[in-house]
BALOBA-1460 file (C-alpha; in Angstrom, 3 decimals):
// residues 408
<rec num="1" residu="m" x="3.335" y="-5.922" z="-1.592"/>
<rec num="2" residu="l" x="5.372" y="-3.195" z="0.016"/>
<rec num="3" residu="v" x="7.893" y="-1.570" z="-1.951"/>
<rec num="4" residu="n" x="11.936" y="-1.885" z="-0.293"/>
<rec num="5" residu="s" x="9.633" y="-3.156" z="2.761"/>
<rec num="6" residu="n" x="13.704" y="-3.265" z="5.071"/>
<rec num="7" residu="n" x="13.745" y="0.107" z="4.386"/>
<rec num="8" residu="l" x="10.342" y="0.883" z="5.865"/>
<rec num="9" residu="p" x="10.357" y="2.205" z="9.774"/>
<rec num="10" residu="w" x="8.758" y="-1.063" z="11.653"/>
<rec num="11" residu="p" x="5.187" y="0.531" z="12.295"/>
<rec num="12" residu="e" x="4.660" y="0.573" z="8.190"/>
<rec num="13" residu="k" x="6.875" y="-2.656" z="7.339"/>
<rec num="14" residu="h" x="4.693" y="-4.345" z="10.235"/>
<rec num="15" residu="r" x="1.194" y="-2.987" z="9.318"/>
<rec num="16" residu="p" x="-1.025" y="-5.501" z="9.732"/>
<rec num="17" residu="r" x="-2.237" y="-6.671" z="6.294"/>
<rec num="18" residu="s" x="-5.366" y="-8.901" z="7.240"/>
<rec num="19" residu="l" x="-7.846" y="-8.444" z="9.933"/>
<rec num="20" residu="d" x="-6.533" y="-11.403" z="11.604"/>
<rec num="21" residu="l" x="-3.172" y="-9.374" z="12.256"/>
<rec num="22" residu="i" x="-5.193" y="-6.858" z="14.125"/>
<rec num="23" residu="v" x="-4.896" y="-7.020" z="17.983"/>
<rec num="24" residu="g" x="-7.735" y="-5.509" z="20.312"/>
<rec num="25" residu="n" x="-10.903" y="-4.375" z="20.005"/>
<rec num="26" residu="p" x="-12.348" y="-7.612" z="18.225"/>
<rec num="27" residu="e" x="-16.158" y="-6.807" z="18.943"/>
<rec num="28" residu="r" x="-15.766" y="-3.214" z="17.012"/>
<rec num="29" residu="i" x="-13.771" y="-4.856" z="14.283"/>
<rec num="30" residu="q" x="-16.320" y="-8.063" z="13.807"/>
<rec num="31" residu="n" x="-19.258" y="-4.939" z="13.525"/>
<rec num="32" residu="l" x="-17.257" y="-3.144" z="11.335"/>
<rec num="33" residu="k" x="-16.977" y="-5.972" z="9.080"/>
<rec num="34" residu="a" x="-20.628" y="-6.752" z="9.193"/>
<rec num="35" residu="w" x="-21.602" y="-2.957" z="8.323"/>
<rec num="36" residu="i" x="-19.034" y="-3.028" z="5.312"/>
<rec num="37" residu="l" x="-20.511" y="-6.698" z="3.885"/>
<rec num="38" residu="s" x="-23.765" y="-5.339" z="4.141"/>
<rec num="39" residu="w" x="-22.880" y="-2.719" z="1.342"/>
<rec num="40" residu="k" x="-23.433" y="-5.709" z="-1.248"/>
<rec num="41" residu="t" x="-26.852" y="-5.886" z="-0.602"/>
<rec num="42" residu="r" x="-28.404" y="-2.784" z="0.058"/>
<rec num="43" residu="i" x="-27.199" y="0.996" z="1.372"/>
<rec num="44" residu="p" x="-27.234" y="0.916" z="4.785"/>
<rec num="45" residu="e" x="-29.168" y="3.420" z="6.449"/>
<rec num="46" residu="k" x="-25.997" y="5.009" z="8.192"/>
<rec num="47" residu="r" x="-23.439" y="5.610" z="4.991"/>
<rec num="48" residu="a" x="-20.812" y="6.153" z="7.208"/>
<rec num="49" residu="v" x="-18.581" y="5.175" z="10.327"/>
<rec num="50" residu="l" x="-16.553" y="7.311" z="12.761"/>
<rec num="51" residu="l" x="-14.121" y="5.022" z="14.870"/>
<rec num="52" residu="i" x="-13.170" y="6.876" z="17.518"/>
<rec num="53" residu="g" x="-10.331" y="6.538" z="19.770"/>
<rec num="54" residu="p" x="-6.640" y="6.913" z="21.128"/>
<rec num="55" residu="p" x="-3.583" y="6.929" z="18.395"/>
<rec num="56" residu="g" x="-2.050" y="3.824" z="17.879"/>
<rec num="57" residu="t" x="-5.435" y="1.816" z="19.017"/>
<rec num="58" residu="g" x="-5.730" y="-0.064" z="14.914"/>
<rec num="59" residu="k" x="-8.194" y="2.584" z="13.975"/>
<rec num="60" residu="t" x="-6.954" y="3.215" z="10.277"/>
<rec num="61" residu="a" x="-4.867" y="0.125" z="10.438"/>
<rec num="62" residu="s" x="-8.452" y="-2.064" z="10.661"/>
<rec num="63" residu="i" x="-9.522" y="-0.582" z="7.539"/>
<rec num="64" residu="g" x="-6.734" y="-1.008" z="6.153"/>
<rec num="65" residu="a" x="-6.851" y="-4.294" z="6.886"/>
<rec num="66" residu="l" x="-9.995" y="-4.899" z="6.412"/>
<rec num="67" residu="a" x="-10.391" y="-3.477" z="2.485"/>
<rec num="68" residu="n" x="-7.487" y="-5.908" z="1.699"/>
<rec num="69" residu="d" x="-9.265" y="-8.945" z="2.890"/>
<rec num="70" residu="l" x="-12.503" y="-8.114" z="0.882"/>
<rec num="71" residu="d" x="-10.060" y="-6.712" z="-2.254"/>
<rec num="72" residu="m" x="-11.671" y="-3.566" z="-2.021"/>
<rec num="73" residu="e" x="-9.840" y="-0.080" z="-3.697"/>
<rec num="74" residu="i" x="-9.554" y="2.436" z="-0.543"/>
<rec num="75" residu="v" x="-9.065" y="6.417" z="-1.579"/>
<rec num="76" residu="e" x="-7.709" y="8.106" z="1.275"/>
<rec num="77" residu="f" x="-7.543" y="11.628" z="2.444"/>
<rec num="78" residu="n" x="-5.594" y="12.366" z="5.682"/>
<rec num="79" residu="s" x="-4.678" y="15.228" z="7.703"/>
<rec num="80" residu="s" x="-2.149" y="16.470" z="5.247"/>
<rec num="81" residu="d" x="-4.591" y="17.211" z="2.723"/>
<rec num="82" residu="k" x="-6.482" y="20.191" z="2.218"/>
<rec num="83" residu="r" x="-10.021" y="19.389" z="3.529"/>
<rec num="84" residu="n" x="-11.857" y="22.649" z="3.146"/>
<rec num="85" residu="k" x="-15.950" y="22.996" z="1.864"/>
<rec num="86" residu="d" x="-14.265" y="23.492" z="-2.107"/>
<rec num="87" residu="s" x="-11.748" y="20.261" z="-2.208"/>
<rec num="88" residu="i" x="-14.277" y="18.072" z="-0.595"/>
<rec num="89" residu="e" x="-17.318" y="18.385" z="-2.570"/>
<rec num="90" residu="t" x="-14.628" y="18.207" z="-5.788"/>
<rec num="91" residu="l" x="-11.910" y="15.112" z="-4.855"/>
<rec num="92" residu="v" x="-14.306" y="13.992" z="-1.928"/>
<rec num="93" residu="w" x="-17.278" y="13.702" z="-3.771"/>
<rec num="94" residu="r" x="-16.123" y="12.597" z="-6.624"/>
<rec num="95" residu="a" x="-14.352" y="9.622" z="-5.296"/>
<rec num="96" residu="a" x="-17.668" y="8.897" z="-3.260"/>
<rec num="97" residu="s" x="-20.196" y="9.202" z="-6.218"/>
<rec num="98" residu="q" x="-18.328" y="7.297" z="-8.994"/>
<rec num="99" residu="q" x="-17.620" y="3.812" z="-9.744"/>
<rec num="100" residu="t" x="-14.089" y="2.023" z="-10.168"/>
<rec num="101" residu="l" x="-12.606" y="1.804" z="-13.294"/>
<rec num="102" residu="d" x="-12.183" y="-2.537" z="-12.421"/>
<rec num="103" residu="g" x="-15.653" y="-2.569" z="-10.530"/>
<rec num="104" residu="r" x="-14.207" y="-3.241" z="-7.567"/>
<rec num="105" residu="p" x="-16.371" y="-1.626" z="-4.541"/>
<rec num="106" residu="r" x="-14.506" y="1.054" z="-2.965"/>
<rec num="107" residu="i" x="-14.008" y="2.587" z="0.613"/>
<rec num="108" residu="i" x="-13.317" y="6.362" z="1.463"/>
<rec num="109" residu="l" x="-10.939" y="6.900" z="4.526"/>
<rec num="110" residu="l" x="-11.105" y="10.486" z="5.852"/>
<rec num="111" residu="d" x="-8.474" y="10.280" z="8.145"/>
<rec num="112" residu="e" x="-8.406" y="12.641" z="11.881"/>
<rec num="113" residu="v" x="-11.692" y="14.253" z="11.384"/>
<rec num="114" residu="d" x="-11.679" y="15.840" z="14.275"/>
<rec num="115" residu="g" x="-8.851" y="17.709" z="13.339"/>
<rec num="116" residu="l" x="-10.306" y="19.803" z="11.194"/>
<rec num="117" residu="s" x="-10.254" y="23.220" z="12.166"/>
<rec num="118" residu="g" x="-9.250" y="26.813" z="10.571"/>
<rec num="119" residu="t" x="-8.954" y="28.645" z="7.472"/>
<rec num="120" residu="s" x="-7.606" y="25.924" z="5.534"/>
<rec num="121" residu="d" x="-10.441" y="23.484" z="6.478"/>
<rec num="122" residu="r" x="-13.230" y="26.348" z="6.581"/>
<rec num="123" residu="g" x="-16.716" y="24.456" z="6.238"/>
<rec num="124" residu="g" x="-15.454" y="21.035" z="5.957"/>
<rec num="125" residu="i" x="-17.589" y="19.350" z="8.376"/>
<rec num="126" residu="g" x="-20.237" y="20.514" z="6.327"/>
<rec num="127" residu="a" x="-19.182" y="19.693" z="3.108"/>
<rec num="128" residu="i" x="-18.501" y="15.727" z="4.449"/>
<rec num="129" residu="i" x="-21.743" y="15.035" z="5.612"/>
<rec num="130" residu="k" x="-23.693" y="16.746" z="2.247"/>
<rec num="131" residu="v" x="-21.509" y="13.994" z="0.730"/>
<rec num="132" residu="i" x="-22.175" y="11.141" z="3.153"/>
<rec num="133" residu="k" x="-25.622" y="11.519" z="2.358"/>
<rec num="134" residu="s" x="-25.438" y="10.978" z="-1.669"/>
<rec num="135" residu="s" x="-22.469" y="8.487" z="-1.625"/>
<rec num="136" residu="v" x="-22.457" y="4.967" z="-3.339"/>
<rec num="137" residu="h" x="-19.378" y="4.104" z="-1.240"/>
<rec num="138" residu="p" x="-18.996" y="2.950" z="2.613"/>
<rec num="139" residu="i" x="-17.390" y="6.083" z="3.851"/>
<rec num="140" residu="m" x="-15.118" y="5.174" z="6.802"/>
<rec num="141" residu="m" x="-13.475" y="8.226" z="9.357"/>
<rec num="142" residu="t" x="-11.540" y="8.078" z="12.236"/>
<rec num="143" residu="a" x="-10.910" y="10.842" z="15.268"/>
<rec num="144" residu="n" x="-9.077" y="10.588" z="18.513"/>
<rec num="145" residu="d" x="-11.075" y="13.242" z="20.582"/>
<rec num="146" residu="p" x="-14.660" y="12.067" z="21.397"/>
<rec num="147" residu="d" x="-15.439" y="15.248" z="22.867"/>
<rec num="148" residu="s" x="-14.351" y="17.359" z="19.844"/>
<rec num="149" residu="p" x="-17.319" y="20.202" z="19.057"/>
<rec num="150" residu="r" x="-16.289" y="19.665" z="15.049"/>
<rec num="151" residu="l" x="-18.030" y="15.872" z="15.795"/>
<rec num="152" residu="k" x="-21.520" y="16.190" z="17.139"/>
<rec num="153" residu="d" x="-22.925" y="17.227" z="13.545"/>
<rec num="154" residu="l" x="-21.689" y="13.439" z="12.073"/>
<rec num="155" residu="f" x="-22.713" y="11.823" z="15.561"/>
<rec num="156" residu="k" x="-26.108" y="12.151" z="14.064"/>
<rec num="157" residu="i" x="-25.758" y="10.378" z="11.062"/>
<rec num="158" residu="c" x="-22.834" y="7.751" z="11.714"/>
<rec num="159" residu="q" x="-22.487" y="4.354" z="13.017"/>
<rec num="160" residu="v" x="-19.854" y="5.065" z="15.853"/>
<rec num="161" residu="y" x="-17.614" y="2.825" z="16.994"/>
<rec num="162" residu="n" x="-14.863" y="3.542" z="20.224"/>
<rec num="163" residu="f" x="-11.809" y="1.653" z="20.203"/>
<rec num="164" residu="e" x="-10.106" y="1.028" z="23.272"/>
<rec num="165" residu="p" x="-6.309" y="1.358" z="24.051"/>
<rec num="166" residu="i" x="-4.659" y="-2.290" z="23.409"/>
<rec num="167" residu="d" x="-4.041" y="-4.443" z="26.183"/>
<rec num="168" residu="s" x="-0.636" y="-4.998" z="27.899"/>
<rec num="169" residu="e" x="-0.563" y="-8.688" z="26.631"/>
<rec num="170" residu="r" x="-1.575" y="-7.966" z="23.292"/>
<rec num="171" residu="m" x="0.788" y="-5.417" z="22.934"/>
<rec num="172" residu="s" x="3.577" y="-7.534" z="24.556"/>
<rec num="173" residu="e" x="2.601" y="-10.607" z="21.813"/>
<rec num="174" residu="v" x="2.811" y="-8.542" z="19.035"/>
<rec num="175" residu="l" x="6.360" y="-6.398" z="20.055"/>
<rec num="176" residu="t" x="7.844" y="-10.248" z="20.785"/>
<rec num="177" residu="r" x="6.631" y="-11.578" z="17.256"/>
<rec num="178" residu="i" x="7.944" y="-8.446" z="15.673"/>
<rec num="179" residu="a" x="11.819" y="-8.582" z="17.578"/>
<rec num="180" residu="k" x="11.953" y="-12.248" z="16.563"/>
<rec num="181" residu="l" x="10.549" y="-11.785" z="12.662"/>
<rec num="182" residu="n" x="13.690" y="-8.793" z="12.871"/>
<rec num="183" residu="k" x="16.178" y="-11.545" z="14.807"/>
<rec num="184" residu="a" x="16.891" y="-9.257" z="17.652"/>
<rec num="185" residu="e" x="17.096" y="-10.292" z="20.953"/>
<rec num="186" residu="v" x="14.969" y="-7.997" z="23.210"/>
<rec num="187" residu="s" x="14.153" y="-9.049" z="27.248"/>
<rec num="188" residu="q" x="10.682" y="-9.309" z="28.366"/>
<rec num="189" residu="d" x="11.540" y="-6.689" z="30.876"/>
<rec num="190" residu="i" x="12.393" y="-4.027" z="27.904"/>
<rec num="191" residu="i" x="9.349" y="-4.856" z="26.088"/>
<rec num="192" residu="d" x="7.076" y="-4.698" z="29.173"/>
<rec num="193" residu="q" x="8.982" y="-1.463" z="29.498"/>
<rec num="194" residu="i" x="7.806" y="0.132" z="26.402"/>
<rec num="195" residu="i" x="4.432" y="-0.929" z="27.061"/>
<rec num="196" residu="d" x="4.272" y="0.527" z="29.857"/>
<rec num="197" residu="n" x="6.121" y="4.183" z="28.338"/>
<rec num="198" residu="c" x="3.025" y="3.862" z="25.766"/>
<rec num="199" residu="a" x="0.286" y="3.587" z="27.595"/>
<rec num="200" residu="g" x="-1.652" y="1.370" z="25.114"/>
<rec num="201" residu="d" x="-0.318" y="3.106" z="21.450"/>
<rec num="202" residu="l" x="0.499" y="-0.019" z="19.691"/>
<rec num="203" residu="r" x="2.315" y="2.265" z="16.841"/>
<rec num="204" residu="a" x="4.299" y="4.046" z="19.186"/>
<rec num="205" residu="a" x="5.466" y="1.149" z="21.083"/>
<rec num="206" residu="i" x="6.648" y="-0.864" z="17.897"/>
<rec num="207" residu="s" x="8.471" y="2.832" z="17.021"/>
<rec num="208" residu="d" x="10.167" y="2.159" z="20.289"/>
<rec num="209" residu="l" x="11.278" y="-1.151" z="19.780"/>
<rec num="210" residu="e" x="12.749" y="-0.301" z="16.249"/>
<rec num="211" residu="a" x="14.809" y="2.562" z="18.441"/>
<rec num="212" residu="y" x="15.811" y="0.298" z="21.215"/>
<rec num="213" residu="v" x="16.755" y="-2.475" z="18.382"/>
<rec num="214" residu="k" x="18.508" y="-0.163" z="16.228"/>
<rec num="215" residu="r" x="20.846" y="2.228" z="18.796"/>
<rec num="216" residu="g" x="21.622" y="-1.608" z="20.261"/>
<rec num="217" residu="t" x="20.836" y="0.088" z="23.679"/>
<rec num="218" residu="k" x="21.824" y="-1.661" z="26.924"/>
<rec num="219" residu="p" x="19.240" y="-2.644" z="29.581"/>
<rec num="220" residu="e" x="20.418" y="-0.125" z="32.482"/>
<rec num="221" residu="s" x="19.914" y="3.195" z="29.768"/>
<rec num="222" residu="v" x="16.770" y="1.799" z="28.137"/>
<rec num="223" residu="d" x="15.092" y="4.927" z="28.998"/>
<rec num="224" residu="s" x="17.247" y="6.814" z="26.863"/>
<rec num="225" residu="a" x="16.395" y="4.687" z="23.681"/>
<rec num="226" residu="i" x="12.759" y="5.633" z="23.863"/>
<rec num="227" residu="r" x="10.269" y="8.015" z="24.173"/>
<rec num="228" residu="d" x="8.767" y="8.700" z="27.657"/>
<rec num="229" residu="m" x="6.000" y="10.417" z="25.943"/>
<rec num="230" residu="r" x="4.564" y="11.086" z="22.759"/>
<rec num="231" residu="r" x="5.205" y="15.214" z="22.090"/>
<rec num="232" residu="g" x="1.852" y="16.396" z="20.418"/>
<rec num="233" residu="t" x="2.478" y="19.398" z="17.694"/>
<rec num="234" residu="e" x="2.362" y="22.577" z="20.162"/>
<rec num="235" residu="d" x="4.444" y="20.689" z="22.370"/>
<rec num="236" residu="t" x="7.344" y="19.832" z="19.540"/>
<rec num="237" residu="l" x="7.349" y="23.462" z="17.920"/>
<rec num="238" residu="r" x="7.734" y="24.855" z="21.444"/>
<rec num="239" residu="r" x="10.591" y="22.568" z="22.207"/>
<rec num="240" residu="l" x="12.562" y="22.615" z="19.150"/>
<rec num="241" residu="f" x="12.304" y="26.093" z="18.571"/>
<rec num="242" residu="m" x="13.417" y="26.811" z="22.447"/>
<rec num="243" residu="t" x="16.424" y="24.737" z="21.675"/>
<rec num="244" residu="t" x="19.957" y="25.238" z="19.780"/>
<rec num="245" residu="d" x="21.532" y="21.858" z="20.215"/>
<rec num="246" residu="p" x="20.789" y="20.233" z="16.679"/>
<rec num="247" residu="k" x="21.592" y="16.694" z="18.529"/>
<rec num="248" residu="l" x="18.491" y="17.519" z="21.012"/>
<rec num="249" residu="a" x="16.373" y="18.844" z="18.006"/>
<rec num="250" residu="r" x="16.383" y="15.750" z="16.284"/>
<rec num="251" residu="k" x="15.504" y="13.807" z="19.456"/>
<rec num="252" residu="l" x="12.489" y="15.949" z="19.356"/>
<rec num="253" residu="l" x="11.283" y="15.274" z="15.984"/>
<rec num="254" residu="s" x="11.854" y="11.703" z="16.263"/>
<rec num="255" residu="e" x="9.588" y="11.969" z="19.054"/>
<rec num="256" residu="s" x="6.913" y="14.274" z="17.614"/>
<rec num="257" residu="e" x="2.927" y="12.423" z="16.987"/>
<rec num="258" residu="l" x="3.263" y="14.699" z="13.544"/>
<rec num="259" residu="d" x="3.746" y="12.386" z="10.350"/>
<rec num="260" residu="h" x="6.802" y="13.743" z="8.223"/>
<rec num="261" residu="d" x="4.984" y="15.570" z="5.845"/>
<rec num="262" residu="s" x="2.446" y="17.599" z="8.252"/>
<rec num="263" residu="l" x="5.900" y="18.536" z="10.799"/>
<rec num="264" residu="i" x="7.483" y="19.915" z="7.540"/>
<rec num="265" residu="l" x="4.062" y="21.920" z="6.962"/>
<rec num="266" residu="w" x="3.790" y="23.144" z="10.808"/>
<rec num="267" residu="l" x="7.405" y="24.351" z="10.769"/>
<rec num="268" residu="e" x="7.167" y="26.229" z="7.181"/>
<rec num="269" residu="e" x="4.120" y="28.189" z="8.582"/>
<rec num="270" residu="n" x="5.609" y="29.175" z="11.667"/>
<rec num="271" residu="i" x="9.437" y="29.446" z="11.512"/>
<rec num="272" residu="h" x="9.121" y="33.512" z="10.752"/>
<rec num="273" residu="l" x="7.887" y="33.584" z="14.377"/>
<rec num="274" residu="h" x="11.073" y="32.760" z="15.723"/>
<rec num="275" residu="f" x="13.709" y="33.404" z="12.820"/>
<rec num="276" residu="l" x="13.416" y="37.251" z="12.547"/>
<rec num="277" residu="t" x="16.580" y="38.349" z="10.547"/>
<rec num="278" residu="p" x="16.832" y="38.015" z="6.544"/>
<rec num="279" residu="d" x="19.451" y="35.684" z="7.307"/>
<rec num="280" residu="e" x="18.103" y="33.283" z="9.966"/>
<rec num="281" residu="l" x="15.238" y="33.117" z="7.843"/>
<rec num="282" residu="d" x="16.892" y="32.577" z="5.180"/>
<rec num="283" residu="k" x="19.249" y="29.728" z="6.135"/>
<rec num="284" residu="g" x="16.146" y="28.108" z="7.923"/>
<rec num="285" residu="l" x="13.893" y="28.249" z="4.862"/>
<rec num="286" residu="d" x="16.691" y="26.495" z="3.051"/>
<rec num="287" residu="s" x="16.852" y="23.569" z="5.313"/>
<rec num="288" residu="l" x="13.100" y="23.001" z="5.313"/>
<rec num="289" residu="s" x="13.344" y="23.086" z="1.227"/>
<rec num="290" residu="l" x="16.262" y="20.572" z="1.358"/>
<rec num="291" residu="a" x="14.090" y="18.167" z="4.004"/>
<rec num="292" residu="d" x="11.080" y="18.577" z="1.748"/>
<rec num="293" residu="l" x="13.541" y="17.268" z="-1.754"/>
<rec num="294" residu="s" x="14.194" y="14.134" z="0.711"/>
<rec num="295" residu="l" x="10.582" y="13.272" z="1.857"/>
<rec num="296" residu="g" x="9.618" y="13.857" z="-1.939"/>
<rec num="297" residu="r" x="12.694" y="11.001" z="-2.732"/>
<rec num="298" residu="i" x="11.785" y="8.561" z="0.103"/>
<rec num="299" residu="m" x="7.918" y="9.065" z="-1.067"/>
<rec num="300" residu="r" x="8.867" y="8.468" z="-4.547"/>
<rec num="301" residu="n" x="10.895" y="5.269" z="-4.373"/>
<rec num="302" residu="q" x="10.522" y="4.408" z="-0.939"/>
<rec num="303" residu="n" x="13.626" y="4.501" z="0.370"/>
<rec num="304" residu="w" x="13.457" y="5.313" z="3.677"/>
<rec num="305" residu="k" x="17.243" y="5.351" z="4.815"/>
<rec num="306" residu="l" x="16.848" y="8.624" z="3.407"/>
<rec num="307" residu="l" x="15.046" y="9.575" z="6.461"/>
<rec num="308" residu="a" x="17.658" y="10.645" z="8.361"/>
<rec num="309" residu="y" x="19.110" y="13.155" z="6.278"/>
<rec num="310" residu="m" x="15.090" y="14.316" z="6.271"/>
<rec num="311" residu="y" x="15.795" y="14.936" z="10.183"/>
<rec num="312" residu="d" x="19.150" y="16.065" z="9.950"/>
<rec num="313" residu="f" x="18.574" y="19.167" z="7.846"/>
<rec num="314" residu="l" x="15.215" y="19.863" z="10.064"/>
<rec num="315" residu="a" x="17.688" y="19.473" z="13.161"/>
<rec num="316" residu="v" x="20.569" y="21.485" z="11.748"/>
<rec num="317" residu="g" x="17.932" y="24.302" z="10.086"/>
<rec num="318" residu="v" x="15.960" y="24.787" z="12.942"/>
<rec num="319" residu="a" x="18.348" y="24.560" z="16.072"/>
<rec num="320" residu="g" x="21.114" y="25.882" z="14.421"/>
<rec num="321" residu="g" x="19.477" y="28.717" z="12.592"/>
<rec num="322" residu="r" x="18.151" y="30.672" z="15.006"/>
<rec num="323" residu="t" x="21.476" y="32.851" z="15.916"/>
<rec num="324" residu="d" x="20.712" y="36.211" z="16.543"/>
<rec num="325" residu="t" x="16.846" y="36.157" z="17.516"/>
<rec num="326" residu="p" x="16.094" y="35.144" z="21.486"/>
<rec num="327" residu="y" x="13.751" y="32.860" z="22.244"/>
<rec num="328" residu="r" x="10.144" y="33.951" z="22.684"/>
<rec num="329" residu="k" x="6.402" y="31.972" z="23.854"/>
<rec num="330" residu="v" x="4.598" y="32.691" z="20.689"/>
<rec num="331" residu="s" x="1.134" y="31.439" z="19.018"/>
<rec num="332" residu="y" x="1.217" y="28.781" z="16.854"/>
<rec num="333" residu="s" x="-0.734" y="28.566" z="13.251"/>
<rec num="334" residu="r" x="-2.071" y="25.843" z="11.870"/>
<rec num="335" residu="p" x="-0.803" y="25.333" z="8.185"/>
<rec num="336" residu="t" x="-2.462" y="26.879" z="5.325"/>
<rec num="337" residu="w" x="-1.067" y="27.902" z="1.522"/>
<rec num="338" residu="p" x="-1.801" y="31.579" z="0.044"/>
<rec num="339" residu="l" x="-4.524" y="31.780" z="-1.971"/>
<rec num="340" residu="l" x="-3.536" y="33.767" z="-4.684"/>
<rec num="341" residu="v" x="-2.210" y="31.521" z="-7.201"/>
<rec num="342" residu="f" x="-6.153" y="30.413" z="-7.106"/>
<rec num="343" residu="q" x="-7.421" y="33.748" z="-7.401"/>
<rec num="344" residu="g" x="-8.115" y="35.832" z="-10.728"/>
<rec num="345" residu="n" x="-7.575" y="35.179" z="-14.094"/>
<rec num="346" residu="k" x="-6.038" y="31.645" z="-14.131"/>
<rec num="347" residu="s" x="-5.273" y="29.122" z="-17.535"/>
<rec num="348" residu="r" x="-5.338" y="25.579" z="-16.569"/>
<rec num="349" residu="e" x="-2.760" y="24.921" z="-19.249"/>
<rec num="350" residu="k" x="-0.462" y="27.713" z="-18.555"/>
<rec num="351" residu="r" x="-0.801" y="26.617" z="-14.820"/>
<rec num="352" residu="t" x="0.043" y="23.103" z="-15.838"/>
<rec num="353" residu="d" x="3.391" y="24.158" z="-17.707"/>
<rec num="354" residu="v" x="4.541" y="26.250" z="-14.730"/>
<rec num="355" residu="l" x="3.897" y="23.936" z="-12.122"/>
<rec num="356" residu="s" x="5.145" y="20.493" z="-14.420"/>
<rec num="357" residu="s" x="8.628" y="22.634" z="-14.537"/>
<rec num="358" residu="l" x="8.672" y="23.022" z="-10.844"/>
<rec num="359" residu="s" x="8.013" y="19.699" z="-10.307"/>
<rec num="360" residu="r" x="10.839" y="18.200" z="-12.248"/>
<rec num="361" residu="l" x="13.106" y="21.165" z="-11.318"/>
<rec num="362" residu="t" x="12.930" y="20.510" z="-7.828"/>
<rec num="363" residu="g" x="12.069" y="17.144" z="-7.351"/>
<rec num="364" residu="v" x="8.526" y="17.342" z="-5.674"/>
<rec num="365" residu="s" x="4.996" y="16.494" z="-6.739"/>
<rec num="366" residu="k" x="2.875" y="19.172" z="-8.442"/>
<rec num="367" residu="r" x="0.835" y="19.885" z="-5.082"/>
<rec num="368" residu="r" x="4.045" y="20.513" z="-2.820"/>
<rec num="369" residu="a" x="5.585" y="22.677" z="-5.697"/>
<rec num="370" residu="v" x="2.407" y="25.020" z="-5.599"/>
<rec num="371" residu="r" x="2.910" y="25.596" z="-1.673"/>
<rec num="372" residu="t" x="6.607" y="25.595" z="-1.392"/>
<rec num="373" residu="h" x="7.545" y="27.234" z="-4.643"/>
<rec num="374" residu="l" x="5.108" y="28.438" z="-6.793"/>
<rec num="375" residu="d" x="3.110" y="31.018" z="-4.178"/>
<rec num="376" residu="t" x="6.603" y="31.983" z="-3.115"/>
<rec num="377" residu="i" x="7.433" y="33.257" z="-6.945"/>
<rec num="378" residu="t" x="3.713" y="34.449" z="-7.209"/>
<rec num="379" residu="e" x="4.473" y="37.099" z="-4.218"/>
<rec num="380" residu="i" x="7.961" y="38.111" z="-5.852"/>
<rec num="381" residu="v" x="6.715" y="38.632" z="-9.429"/>
<rec num="382" residu="g" x="4.195" y="40.952" z="-7.983"/>
<rec num="383" residu="i" x="6.670" y="42.973" z="-6.309"/>
<rec num="384" residu="s" x="9.345" y="42.803" z="-8.412"/>
<rec num="385" residu="p" x="7.865" y="42.764" z="-12.172"/>
<rec num="386" residu="s" x="11.632" y="42.749" z="-13.497"/>
<rec num="387" residu="k" x="12.001" y="39.387" z="-11.956"/>
<rec num="388" residu="t" x="9.023" y="37.845" z="-14.588"/>
<rec num="389" residu="k" x="12.477" y="37.278" z="-17.477"/>
<rec num="390" residu="d" x="14.223" y="35.404" z="-14.533"/>
<rec num="391" residu="y" x="11.782" y="32.654" z="-13.327"/>
<rec num="392" residu="a" x="9.931" y="32.386" z="-17.059"/>
<rec num="393" residu="d" x="13.425" y="31.829" z="-18.820"/>
<rec num="394" residu="w" x="14.427" y="29.722" z="-15.114"/>
<rec num="395" residu="l" x="10.825" y="27.250" z="-15.730"/>
<rec num="396" residu="g" x="11.064" y="27.752" z="-19.212"/>
<rec num="397" residu="v" x="7.656" y="28.970" z="-19.860"/>
<rec num="398" residu="d" x="5.872" y="32.189" z="-21.228"/>
<rec num="399" residu="k" x="6.325" y="35.066" z="-19.161"/>
<rec num="400" residu="a" x="2.469" y="35.871" z="-19.683"/>
<rec num="401" residu="s" x="1.998" y="32.836" z="-17.297"/>
<rec num="402" residu="l" x="4.038" y="34.777" z="-14.916"/>
<rec num="403" residu="k" x="2.608" y="37.894" z="-15.426"/>
<rec num="404" residu="k" x="-0.811" y="37.732" z="-15.004"/>
<rec num="405" residu="r" x="0.003" y="36.174" z="-11.584"/>
<rec num="406" residu="g" x="1.888" y="38.792" z="-10.566"/>
<rec num="407" residu="k" x="-0.846" y="41.660" z="-11.000"/>
<rec num="408" residu="n" x="-3.616" y="38.914" z="-9.156"/>
């Protein structure tokens, strides 16, 4: 059961909970179900499947619906998680090799494996292959790009299913049904225009339908209410840092293909490339912090009404924050977290105390506290040891737990 379902974005609110509600790719979905059911008698020759297709074609939704229909536990590792060799060999291997506590069968979901790249995901594909070969649970992976060189080794050991874009007739049925469920009157002409704009991406079409309904747009101005395209990561960042208009920045953010968590991480990793003065950087990072705090509350309480505040903090902080530095074209980096906190002599107990305090004071998860706060504190203490007492008093921890970090 969804919590506060009325506050959820429509793609989440109307996410199919059963295979009966999935539209498009019926043959692939039936083959997928047959493969899962074969685990009841014996472990199949290929212990993993790879679902490949454009965004919004039902890859992840089919896996979730299948798990729900068969009462299976699903453990997901998505693109916002760190998925390098060490992480996969510990977290994913543990989930793939151990039985569930309640005895239910389990599905391991690795989302967007074609996105593995760079330092933060180094060795990820090789580690995934090792886990697949010894897994006692079915492993399901999704990817958008069939030509990605990162997938060639996975093709050899996986059952591959290609998902096609959803056809217009099926999309029209879904959008009409969702409009009725939300007591919205939407003409067929508007639905057809939304479908044309989304090129078989059902998730984007549902988002555009929500935008149209909630903005109360007139039919003749529908183009201003729905996106003409799904903006990629590079396009989102480039346009966002280029503009100084918060209103336009907010529109760009809502059109991005990035999920909310990834959006903040990409901005955090690259903001220093455009914000070159201390004042700009201070204001920009402060806005990112407030946006991250809003997202933490959204995910903790499923209060999606706060999403507007998150977008406002990001839009004002980025578009309104660059006041002195002229825009320039740069190369953007994939999000990575400094390894400083993981190096040298570290105590698990002291680390837990510091993270618990940070999580409580900042209102974010321990995992995110590492990325957004602890690494920065570590570097400050390393540069200015005199600050150790101030941070220790603020966190309510032993100075030694911070001093050792500062020396590493």
